[in-house]
Backbone bond lengths (Angstrom), bond angles and torsions (degrees), N, CA, C in turn:
res aa  C-N    CA-C-N  psi(-1)  N-CA   C-N-CA  omega(-1)  CA-C   N-CA-C  phi
1 M - - - 1.430 - - 1.531 108.23 -
2 E 1.302 114.94 128.74 1.441 121.16 -174.73 1.516 110.59 -98.30
3 S 1.342 117.46 134.25 1.458 121.69 178.92 1.499 109.08 -81.80
4 S 1.333 117.20 150.25 1.464 120.90 -178.62 1.512 111.26 -69.38
5 V 1.327 116.32 -22.91 1.492 119.44 -179.81 1.528 109.73 -77.77
6 D 1.294 116.21 -29.18 1.455 118.64 -176.35 1.511 113.59 -81.71
7 R 1.300 118.46 -15.28 1.469 120.03 -176.43 1.502 111.25 -73.99
8 A 1.277 116.79 131.19 1.437 122.55 179.27 1.531 112.27 -70.01
9 S 1.309 115.68 -23.70 1.471 118.61 -178.06 1.541 111.32 -69.41
10 D 1.345 116.17 -23.55 1.455 118.18 179.11 1.502 115.11 -75.69
11 L 1.336 115.53 -19.13 1.468 119.66 179.78 1.498 110.19 -79.13
12 K 1.314 114.25 127.70 1.477 119.14 -178.88 1.543 108.13 -111.16
13 T 1.270 117.75 145.65 1.441 120.00 174.49 1.523 107.11 -84.10
14 P 1.349 115.82 138.31 1.464 118.07 -179.04 1.539 111.00 -66.24
15 E 1.281 114.81 142.37 1.459 120.45 178.07 1.533 107.90 -77.47
16 P 1.320 115.24 146.20 1.466 117.93 179.13 1.541 111.62 -63.42
17 L 1.289 114.20 146.61 1.460 118.50 178.88 1.510 110.86 -70.64
18 P 1.333 118.66 143.64 1.486 119.79 175.97 1.518 109.15 -66.78
19 Q 1.301 114.23 157.97 1.471 121.06 -176.33 1.523 111.35 -60.77
20 E 1.322 117.48 -37.30 1.479 120.67 178.87 1.518 111.09 -58.15
21 R 1.326 114.10 -43.32 1.454 119.29 -179.74 1.519 111.74 -66.48
22 L 1.293 116.98 -39.99 1.478 121.91 175.78 1.503 111.01 -62.34
23 D 1.341 117.81 -41.25 1.447 121.98 179.07 1.519 111.68 -64.38
24 L 1.325 115.16 -41.24 1.460 120.27 -179.91 1.552 111.07 -65.11
25 V 1.304 115.35 -42.13 1.458 118.74 178.12 1.532 111.06 -65.79
26 S 1.333 114.71 -39.29 1.466 119.53 179.09 1.527 110.55 -62.09
27 K 1.346 118.17 -43.72 1.450 121.98 179.50 1.523 111.59 -63.98
28 K 1.318 116.37 -39.42 1.456 120.17 179.91 1.531 111.37 -66.30
29 I 1.317 115.42 -37.18 1.468 119.23 178.31 1.518 109.90 -67.64
30 E 1.331 118.65 -36.94 1.464 121.94 178.46 1.537 110.83 -64.96
31 R 1.353 115.71 -36.26 1.468 118.68 -177.43 1.504 113.05 -86.74
32 R 1.293 117.91 -1.14 1.468 121.80 -176.98 1.545 109.34 -62.39
33 P 1.327 116.27 132.92 1.471 119.09 -178.13 1.557 110.99 -65.87
34 T 1.315 113.18 152.52 1.468 118.36 178.13 1.506 109.44 -78.62
35 R 1.320 116.11 169.90 1.464 122.28 179.78 1.527 108.93 -59.90
36 E 1.342 116.80 -41.06 1.466 119.41 -177.84 1.530 111.42 -65.12
37 E 1.337 116.41 -39.60 1.465 120.30 178.24 1.515 111.23 -64.18
38 L 1.327 115.62 -40.55 1.467 119.34 178.22 1.507 111.57 -65.82
39 Q 1.339 117.09 -35.68 1.471 120.96 176.21 1.506 110.82 -68.38
40 E 1.339 118.60 -37.33 1.467 121.12 178.55 1.508 111.46 -65.18
41 H 1.314 118.71 -30.91 1.452 122.96 -179.25 1.525 110.73 -95.86
42 N 1.294 118.17 12.93 1.462 125.51 178.11 1.529 113.46 56.43
43 V 1.323 116.49 31.15 1.463 120.63 171.94 1.536 108.66 -81.17
44 L 1.332 114.15 -42.42 1.460 120.46 174.49 1.532 107.43 -112.12
45 K 1.304 116.94 148.22 1.487 122.25 178.60 1.524 108.84 -82.25
46 K 1.323 115.75 142.28 1.463 120.05 175.39 1.505 105.09 -84.70
47 T 1.315 114.93 110.20 1.444 118.79 -177.29 1.551 107.94 -150.89
48 H 1.309 113.59 152.94 1.479 120.92 177.72 1.513 108.78 -115.01
49 V 1.289 116.81 19.24 1.443 122.53 -176.17 1.550 107.29 -98.22
50 A 1.302 115.00 149.46 1.484 120.01 176.18 1.505 109.51 -59.20
51 P 1.339 116.81 144.76 1.465 120.65 -178.61 1.539 113.16 -53.13
52 A 1.317 116.82 -34.28 1.449 119.98 -178.98 1.527 111.53 -66.98
53 L 1.338 118.09 -22.37 1.453 121.98 -177.70 1.534 113.81 -103.12
54 Q 1.329 117.62 -3.05 1.456 120.39 -176.07 1.526 113.70 -61.95
55 A 1.319 117.12 -39.23 1.469 120.48 178.37 1.509 110.82 -62.83
56 K 1.335 116.93 -43.14 1.495 121.29 177.69 1.515 110.46 -63.82
57 E 1.345 116.05 -39.54 1.479 119.25 179.39 1.525 110.63 -62.49
58 M 1.320 116.07 -43.11 1.482 120.14 179.06 1.528 110.89 -65.94
59 E 1.292 117.21 -38.41 1.444 122.28 178.39 1.534 110.87 -64.20
60 L 1.338 115.93 -42.18 1.455 121.72 178.39 1.538 109.49 -64.66
61 E 1.327 117.29 -43.16 1.481 120.36 179.81 1.518 110.42 -63.14
62 R 1.305 117.91 -42.24 1.456 121.35 177.07 1.516 111.33 -61.50
63 S 1.312 115.97 -41.75 1.462 120.45 178.82 1.542 110.57 -63.19
64 R 1.339 116.46 -39.75 1.463 119.91 178.40 1.536 108.65 -63.22
65 L 1.316 117.48 -44.48 1.455 120.26 -179.77 1.505 112.37 -63.17
66 E 1.327 117.84 -39.85 1.479 121.94 177.51 1.527 108.71 -62.07
67 D 1.324 118.06 -45.30 1.449 120.92 -179.87 1.550 111.79 -62.81
68 K 1.302 115.44 -40.64 1.476 119.56 178.68 1.524 110.61 -64.37
69 L 1.334 116.42 -43.07 1.439 121.13 178.57 1.563 111.24 -63.69
70 D 1.328 116.25 -42.11 1.471 118.64 176.74 1.521 111.82 -59.74
71 R 1.354 117.04 -42.52 1.476 119.73 -179.71 1.523 109.48 -63.68
72 K 1.343 117.75 -43.72 1.449 121.07 -179.78 1.529 111.11 -62.83
73 L 1.345 118.05 -41.33 1.450 120.27 -179.78 1.526 111.80 -67.96
74 K 1.310 117.03 -35.58 1.465 119.97 178.29 1.514 112.61 -68.50
75 N 1.360 116.39 -29.99 1.479 121.04 -177.34 1.511 113.31 -93.36
76 R 1.335 119.02 -1.04 1.447 117.98 -176.75 1.531 110.37 -73.23
77 P 1.334 116.61 151.66 1.452 120.18 -177.66 1.519 111.90 -69.37
78 T 1.349 114.87 152.21 1.422 120.76 178.85 1.543 109.97 -76.64
79 V 1.318 116.50 170.04 1.462 120.96 178.61 1.532 108.67 -63.21
80 E 1.328 117.30 -39.51 1.477 120.76 179.76 1.527 110.89 -61.47
81 E 1.347 117.04 -43.72 1.441 120.55 -179.69 1.552 109.92 -63.97
82 L 1.305 117.46 -39.56 1.472 120.76 179.31 1.515 110.53 -67.61
83 E 1.329 118.00 -35.22 1.455 121.11 177.23 1.551 109.59 -68.78
84 E 1.340 117.83 -39.99 1.479 121.47 179.28 1.521 110.14 -63.17
85 H 1.320 118.76 -33.40 1.475 121.68 179.90 1.515 112.63 -92.70
86 N 1.329 117.27 11.41 1.461 123.32 179.85 1.542 114.34 57.98
87 V 1.294 115.25 28.97 1.476 118.74 172.31 1.523 108.00 -80.87
88 L 1.327 115.79 -41.90 1.442 122.27 174.27 1.524 109.14 -112.67
89 K 1.308 116.07 147.49 1.457 120.42 177.50 1.540 109.38 -86.13
90 K 1.303 115.87 142.95 1.472 120.34 175.28 1.507 108.09 -78.03
91 T 1.310 115.56 115.76 1.449 120.91 -176.45 1.514 110.05 -152.35
92 H 1.326 114.68 155.26 1.468 119.84 177.55 1.518 110.54 -112.93
93 V 1.304 115.80 26.03 1.467 122.88 -178.53 1.535 108.08 -106.13
94 A 1.298 115.20 148.38 1.458 120.86 178.15 1.524 109.52 -58.94
95 P 1.337 116.99 142.90 1.445 120.15 -178.08 1.548 114.71 -53.06
96 A 1.301 117.43 -32.66 1.446 120.33 -179.74 1.541 111.30 -68.49
97 L 1.343 117.14 -20.68 1.458 121.36 -177.67 1.505 113.61 -103.37
98 Q 1.328 117.82 -3.79 1.464 120.26 -173.42 1.529 111.94 -63.74
99 A 1.299 119.12 -38.01 1.462 121.28 179.10 1.547 110.24 -64.38
100 K 1.319 117.05 -40.46 1.451 121.23 178.41 1.543 109.64 -66.99
101 E 1.330 116.18 -37.75 1.474 119.29 178.19 1.517 110.43 -60.58
102 L 1.350 117.30 -45.34 1.470 121.09 179.77 1.530 110.62 -64.37
103 E 1.314 116.54 -39.05 1.449 120.55 179.38 1.558 109.94 -65.24
104 L 1.323 115.26 -42.17 1.472 120.69 178.56 1.543 111.02 -63.48
105 E 1.329 116.67 -43.68 1.464 121.62 179.53 1.537 110.24 -62.45
106 R 1.328 115.86 -41.90 1.463 118.88 179.36 1.521 110.56 -65.50
107 S 1.315 117.57 -42.32 1.456 122.31 178.92 1.551 109.11 -61.86
108 R 1.311 116.56 -43.12 1.474 121.63 179.25 1.525 110.15 -59.35
109 L 1.358 116.69 -44.31 1.477 120.20 -179.34 1.537 110.23 -66.74
110 E 1.337 117.86 -38.37 1.446 120.87 177.25 1.517 111.78 -62.10
111 D 1.326 116.87 -42.11 1.470 121.30 177.99 1.511 111.37 -63.63
112 K 1.320 116.22 -41.46 1.444 122.21 179.81 1.543 110.63 -64.00
113 L 1.308 115.54 -42.74 1.469 120.70 177.21 1.547 111.38 -64.69
114 D 1.291 116.10 -44.42 1.474 120.11 177.53 1.527 110.96 -57.89
115 Q 1.337 116.02 -43.29 1.464 120.95 -178.93 1.522 110.43 -64.15
116 K 1.345 117.33 -42.42 1.469 120.92 179.73 1.516 110.74 -64.96
117 L 1.344 116.96 -37.22 1.447 120.26 178.75 1.541 111.64 -68.04
118 K 1.326 115.70 -34.87 1.480 120.31 178.41 1.545 109.91 -70.16
119 D 1.345 116.02 -36.35 1.474 119.65 -176.72 1.513 114.96 -83.44
120 R 1.309 118.04 -8.81 1.458 118.30 -177.42 1.518 110.47 -69.90
121 P 1.317 115.27 149.52 1.461 118.10 -176.85 1.522 110.99 -73.80
122 T 1.325 116.66 153.60 1.432 122.60 179.18 1.522 108.64 -78.94
123 A 1.325 116.89 168.51 1.456 121.67 179.52 1.530 111.05 -61.79
124 D 1.356 116.93 -37.10 1.485 120.12 178.32 1.521 110.31 -62.94
125 E 1.332 116.86 -45.37 1.459 120.46 -179.69 1.538 111.11 -61.38
126 L 1.308 117.11 -38.61 1.461 121.22 178.98 1.526 110.84 -67.75
127 M 1.342 117.90 -32.47 1.456 122.50 178.64 1.525 109.18 -71.97
128 E 1.332 116.67 -39.43 1.448 120.77 178.21 1.522 112.30 -63.78
129 Q 1.322 115.55 -33.09 1.487 120.89 -179.73 1.522 110.23 -87.68
130 H 1.323 118.86 2.31 1.457 126.28 179.00 1.535 110.36 62.50
131 I 1.302 116.38 32.87 1.478 121.53 175.20 1.542 108.07 -91.64
132 L 1.292 115.18 -37.21 1.481 120.59 -178.64 1.535 106.83 -116.68
133 D 1.308 116.11 133.35 1.437 121.71 179.53 1.521 109.38 -89.14
134 K 1.348 117.17 145.22 1.449 120.71 -178.73 1.537 111.07 -59.37
135 N 1.301 117.68 -30.63 1.471 121.05 -179.84 1.541 112.22 -72.73
136 E 1.325 116.06 -25.13 1.458 119.60 -179.00 1.528 112.59 -81.79
137 Y 1.302 116.20 -17.27 1.447 120.31 -177.53 1.455 114.49 -100.59
């Protein structure tokens, strides 16, 4: 019993491509970016290592970056140090509300200043109390 895969009659020779198709393929090959262009666009990695070692090189580079990041994280200042240097504000409010807290504090100070300005004595009142001299005003 003969299998359909084994029969030579089932194998067909490919038909030649039409000229239009060949022209299209030729144009695409001409426009194909160079290795340098692909490296500039990070499609290919810029490396001078043999292709068999490129994966190990990338793994080593990633490991170096992880180690560098770990060192930076270990050496970063604490929240308390940042508060001491006024990088962070000392507050007991959730971070999402800190901007509103600062806005509210500023508004409260503006209101307090406005009230003090309204309550201050006039120049006439200061002259009556002999605090301000008529010649000074």
